[in-house]
N, C-alpha and C positions, 0 to 999 in steps of 0.2 A: 504494500500500500504506500503510495507516494506521500511525502510530507506536504502538508498545506502550510506554506510559508506565511501566508496572510494570517492564519489563526495563531501560529507561533509568534509572529510579530505582535499581534494584539495582546496575547497573553503576557509577553515580556513588558510591553508598554503598561499594561494594567498593574503588574507587580512593581514596576518602577514608580508609578504614580502612587500606589498605596504606601510604599516605603518612604517616598518623598513627603507625602502628607503626614505620615506619623512623625517624621523628623521635624517638620515645620510646626506641628501642633505644640511642640515643647517650647518653641520660641515665644517669649512675651511679646505682646503686640499693644501698641497704643495708637489710637486713631489720630490723635493730635500731635502735631510737631512741636508746638509750644505748650507742652503738658504741664498743668498744675494739678496738685492733689491737696486734699484737706483731711486732717485728722481732728476730731473733736467729739463732743457728746450731743446727742439729740436735743434740740430746743435751747441750747446754750447760745448766748449772743455772739461768742467768738470761737474761732478754731485756729489751729496751727496750719498755716499754708506750707506746702512743699513746692518749691520753685521748679522750673524746668531743668535747672542745674542741680536739682536734688538737695537743695539747702533748706533748712527749716526756718520759717519766720515765726519767732516766738512773740510773746507779749512785748509791747513797746517797740515793735519792729526790730528786736534783737535777732541777728542772723547766726544760725548754727551750721557750720560747714564740717564735712567729713572728708578726711584725706587717707589714702590707702597706699601701701606698697613701700618699698625701700626708699623711693624718692618722695613719698608723701604727695602723690598726685590727687588733686581734688576730684570728687565725684563730678559728673557732668551729664550732659543730655544722652550720652551713650547708654546709660543704665535706664531701662524702661520701667516705669512705675506700674505695678498691677495691684489689684485688690485680692485679698485672701478669698479663695473659692470663687473668684470672679466678681464678687459683689459686696463682701463684707467690708466695713470701714477700717480695715487694717491694710496699710500700704506696705508692699513688698518691693525690694530692689535686689539685684544681684550685680556685683562688679567683679571683674577678673583682673588679676595682676600675675602674668605668667601662669604658673601651675597652681595658683591659689584662687579660690572662689570666696568672695566676701558676700555674705547674705545679710540683708537689713530687713527689720520688721518694725513698723511704727504704728502705734494706736493710742487712744486716750482712755483714761479710766477716771472715776471720781477720786477726789483726794482720800488718802487713807484715814483722815480724821472725820469723814462724813459718817454720821450715825446710821443712816439707812442707805447703804450703797446701791442697792437694787433699785430703789426709787430714784437715786441720783443719776442713774443711767438714762432715765427717761425725761428728767426735768431737773433744773438747778434747785435743789432742795435747801442748800445751805450756801448760796452764793454762786457766782459764775466761774470760780476757779476749778480747774481739773488738772490732772497729771498726764503729761506726755510720757509714754512708755516707749522703750526701744530695745530690741534684741539685735545683737550683732554677733555673728559667728563666722569663722573662716574654715574652709575645708581645704586641706593640703592634698594635692594629687601626686606630689613627688617628695619623698622623705629627705632627699638630699638638698633641698632648697634652703637658701639662706633665710635668716630670720626676716620676717616682713612686719610692718607695722600698721597700725591704725590709729589715727588721732582725730579728735574733734577740735574745732576751733570756733570761738565765739567772738563777735566783734565788739562786745561790751564787757 
């Protein structure tokens, strides 16, 4: 029985398309080129804005910048902001420096001193202040790598 080259070609094309789609699905995507994000609590007057260069604008316009790697390069627009599970108000970033991955997670919580923290998530029960939280961790893909650094820098 002769080979049907057309069917083989279509099968190979289909397999390549499926593999390519699976690889691209893991890439973070942001529709906006000038992407801003916000962390805060529901119905509070203010929130913490995250700039397109991934700097946090805190109260009184205080700017918080993060720098990574041996040369302490600042985060910039290359790191795409996403939300946890695609919609939760937890902002995720991933930055790379050689064989290191830096992972950032930012969100807001009521202050630890609030008496009823469950109610404070839905409405400012004891004032407008809240706590910005952040987790930062790095994953080393090569054990022979030199020590890398992470620093934060505030303008005030």
